[in-house]
N, C-alpha and C positions, 0 to 999 in steps of 0.2 A: 451615538457615535457614527461617523461615516467611515466604513471599513471597506477597503479594496483588496480583492484577491486576484493575483495574476498567475495564470497558468497557460500552457500552450493551447489546449482545447478541452472542451467538455463533451466531445462526441464519443469517446472511448468508454469501455466498461471497466476500466482499471481502478485501482485503489485510490489514487490521488483525486480522480474525478469524483468518486463517491465521497471522499472526505470533504471536498469543497462544497458539493451539493448539500451534504448534511449540515455543515457549518452555516452555509448561507441561509438555509431554511430555519435553523434553530435561532440564529442571531436576529433574523428578520422578525420572527415571532416575538423575540424579546424587545422589539422596538428599534433596533438599530438599522441604519440605512446601508444596505449591502450592494456592492457592485462586483461582478465577476468580469475581469478583463482578460481576453484571450488574444493570442497572436496568430493561431493557425486554424480557426474554427471553420472558415470557408463556407459559411452559411448553413452548416450542418446543425441539426437539432441536438440539444443536450441529451446524452444517453440517460442521465438521471434527471427527472423533471425538476424544475425550479419554480417556486411560486412567482406570481406576477409582481410581487413587491420587490423581487431581486432583479436588478438591472443587469443585462448582459451586453457587453461592448466588445467588438473584435477590431483589432488594429490593422489586420490584413498584412502582417509581416511575412507569414508563410515560410518559416524556417524549414519546413518539410521539403521545400524545393531542392535542397542540396542533399537530401537523404539518398544513399546509394552511390554517391559520387566518391572519387578517391580523396584521400586525406588532404591533398594540397588544394583541390577545388573546394573542399569543405571549409578550409581555413579562410580562403579568400572570400567565399560567399558569406561565411559567418560574420566576418568583419563588416561587410556591407550591410547585412541584415541588422547587426547590432546598432549601426549608425541610424538606420531607419527606425528601429525600435525606440531609441533614445529620443529622436525627434518627435515621434507621434505620442510617446508617453508624456513627454514634456508638454505638448499641446493639450493633452487630456487633463493633466494635473493642474495646468494653469486655469482651465475652464471649470474643473471639478476638484477643488482642494479636498484632501482626505485627512481624517484624524489618524488613521492607521493604514499602512500599506504592507500587505503580506504577499510574498512571492513563494511559490512552491518549487521554483526551478532556479538553479544557481546562475544560469546565464543572464538572468534579469537583475541580479544583485548589484552590479556596478552602476547601472542606470538608475535603479531605485535609490541608491545612496546619493548619487549626484543630484537627483531631482526632487527628493522627498521634502526638502524645506523643513517645516516644523512637524511633519508627520512622523509618527512612530514607525520605524522600519523593522520588519520581521522577515526572517527566512526560515521556512519549515523544511528541514532536511528529512526527506521521506525514504531514504535508504539507510545505510550505516556507513561509518567512516571507511570501511574497507571494501565497499561495494565495487569501486573501480578496479581494485586489485583482484577481486573475485571474478570479475568479468574477463580477466585475461585467460581464464580457462575455457571461456565460451568458444564454441565452434564458429560463431558469427562475428567475432571481433579480431581485427588485424593487430599484430604486435605494435606496429607504428602508431596506430590509432590509440592503443592503450598507453603508449609512452606520452603522446600528446595530452590525453586525458589526465594522466598522472601528474604531468607538469602543471596543467591548468588547476588541478585540485590543490596542489601545493601552493600555487600562486594565490588562489582565492582564499585559502586558509590564512595565509600570511598577511594579505593586504586588504581583504574585504570582510570576511566573516566577523572579525573582531570589532569592526567599526559599526556593525548593526546594533540597534537597540536591543533586539532579541534574536538569538540564534537558538532555534528550538529543535531538539532531537526527540525521538519517539520513546526511547527506553533508557532506563538507568544504566543498563549494560553498555549502550553506545556512548552515553555521557562519560563513563569511565575511560573508554577507548580514546576519546578526544583529549583527555587530560585536564589539568587545572588552569590552563592559561586563558580561559574564556570567562571573563566577568559577566558576559551577557548570555551565557548558556543556561537554558532551562530544559527540563524533561517534561514534555507534554504529550501524553499518549493520544492516539486516535479515539474517537467516541463512537458510540453505537446507539441505535434506537432500542430501548429496553422495554419490552412488554412483559409484565409479570405473568400474564395469562397464556402467553404463547410459548409452548414447550413441546418438545418431541415426546411421543409416547414410547419410543424405543421398540415399537412393535414391528416395524418394517425392516427386513433384512437387507439394508442398504448402507454401504459405506460411501461417503461423499468427499470430494476434494474440488476446490474452486480456484481458478487462476489462469493466467495467460500460459499458453503452451509454448514455453520458452525454456532455454537452458537454466535460467535462474530458478524456475519453479520445480525443476527436477522430476518431471513426470516419467522420465525414462527410469528413474529409480523406483518410482511407485509401481510401475508395471512389473519390474523385476521382483519387487516384494509380493505383489499380488499373485504372481505365479505360484508361490508356495501357499498363499492363503486360500486360493481357489481349490487347490488340490485337497485341502483338509476341510474346507467349508464351501462345497459346491452350490449350496442353496443361497449364498450371499452374493449380492450385486455390488459392483464398484461403479459409481457415477462420477465422471469428471466433467465439470462445466468450464469451458474456455475455448479460445481460438488462438492461433499463432503459428509461427513457422515450423514448429516441431510436430504438427499434427500428422503429416504423412509418415514421419519416422515412427511415431507412437503407434499408428495403425499397423505399420509393417511389423513392429515388435509384437503387438497383440496377436497378429496372424501367425507369426513365427512360433510363438509359444502355444498356439492353439487355445487361447483363452476365450471362453464363451460368455463370461459374465462381466465384461468391461464395456462400458458405453461412454463414448465421448460426445457430449451434448454442447450445443452453442451457448454462449453467454446469455444470462437472463437478468433482467432488472428486478425480478421478484425473488431474489436468491433466498430470502428469509423463509419463504414457503417451501422451497426445495430443501432447505436445511431441516425444517420441521419434519419432513417426510423421512429423513435418514435417522440412523441410530449411532453413528460414529463418524467423527471427522478425522481425516489423516492429512498431514502436510509433510512433503518431502523436499522442500525448498533448499537450495544451496546457500542462499543468503536472502535477507529481508530487511525491512525497516521495522515496522510493527504491522503485520498483516491484518487488515480489517476483518477478513473473513474468519480468522481464528477467533476474534472477539465476538463476531456475529454468531458463530457456531456455539460458543460458550453461552451466549445470551438465550438460546433456545434449549439449553440443557444438554448439549451434545458432549460426551467425553471426547478428549482430544489425544491424538497420538502424533507426535511431531519430532523431526530431527532437531537437535539443539544447535541450530545454525545461528550465525550472526545475522541480525539480532531480532529479538521479539519473543520467540517461544519461551525463553527463560523468565521473561517478565509476566507471562500469562499462565503457564502450566506449573502447577505444584505436583511434582512427580508422585504418582500413587494416589493423589487426591481427586483432581479433576481430569486426570489423564496420565500419559506417560511421556517423558522427555527422553529421547533416544540419542546416544552419542552420534554426532553427525557422520553419516555414511555407513552405519552399522545396519546393513540390510537384514541380516539374520535375526538380530534382536528385535527390530521393528516387526518383522514377520511373526516372531514369537509372541510379542505383546498384543498384536492385533488378533492372532488366533486365540489367545487366552481370553480376551474380552468378548469375542464373538460367541464364546461358549460359557460365559459367566454372567447370567442375567442380573444377579444381585450386585455384582461389581459395577456393571453398566449403570444400574439405577442409582447406586451410591455416588458414583462419579458425576452422574447427571445432576443430582441435587446440588452437589458442591459447585459444579460449573455455573449453574443458574444463579446461585447466590453470589459467587465471586465476580460475575459479570456486571453487577450493579455499579461497581466503582468506575466503570467506563461509560456510563450513560451520558447522552448528549447534555442533559441538564447539569450534571456535575462537572464535566470537562469544560463546557462553555462558560460556566461561572468562573472557573479558574482562568480562562482566557481573558474575560472581561476585567477581572481583578488585576491581571498582569498588565493589560493595556493601560488601565487607569493609573497604576502605580508608576509605570514608565513615563506616562504623559505628565504626571506631577513633577 
């Protein structure tokens, strides 16, 4: 099959980019013809390497040109950019017909529906239904912006999402939130590279967390939690891998608390090796879709401690078996659970074994087979 993935760019180290790279590589090895179509790549290299068999094409729309402008300028620019996107996407599809068109961003959905012809149309929703509402609490979002985003979300739900052949969400939890009005909705989790021989020894006194340093990921909450953990376990280190607008705030908080064992490290493309070096994974996000790194941590046998945020952790963590699921925002309980694990080698090993085994169901091979079966059934 000829399968097209549409995303803004492949130059970032974030989850969606990793998802597209993983799918492109896996499907290409299975014999499918894969193209990754970007709008804002600007000649930058893909952060996650792609095989030569995967074609990359950039349309040069550059939506990022209006980032940072006021909401009215954004609306005007967005309309102009959408017209340009529709024109160039139409030209591309006329010259390169596809069996399946997958978009990972909602702003591309109207054009995809209008231009797809006989292609199967798919939108992968990589947040959760309430993500826009959760963002209203963010320091970086203006109330008027959130109102506009909320109206857009309502409009797209009513007039676009239900017209797609496939509206894919990441978790059963999120599927329930959307309700029963979607004949085209499927739950399809992210996939991971599963190596049965690659597993943490749990010998290093390192707790790890990975993600963008933003409001969504809640690293301010993690630093608050670690304050109590470090007091009781001064021999343990916390390694945070990521970059983002909250870095200076986090460094100030670390200094204010006098924490000695917290290190913020830059993003890395070999995150699996960093996970293997750790003994526990902690996630303090305020909201998610289905975080890739939670699955990757489980795949190398790391026990998991996470807030029960919308959505993702509940689909991955079996409380008390492969980790602990903490009521969202309960910093004291999270601190207590982490402290207990850092002082219980047997429990860490027990949870590690369960994590490794449970991760098998998210392997690339299993999830990609499900995708191909879905594409073929819709096409028929």
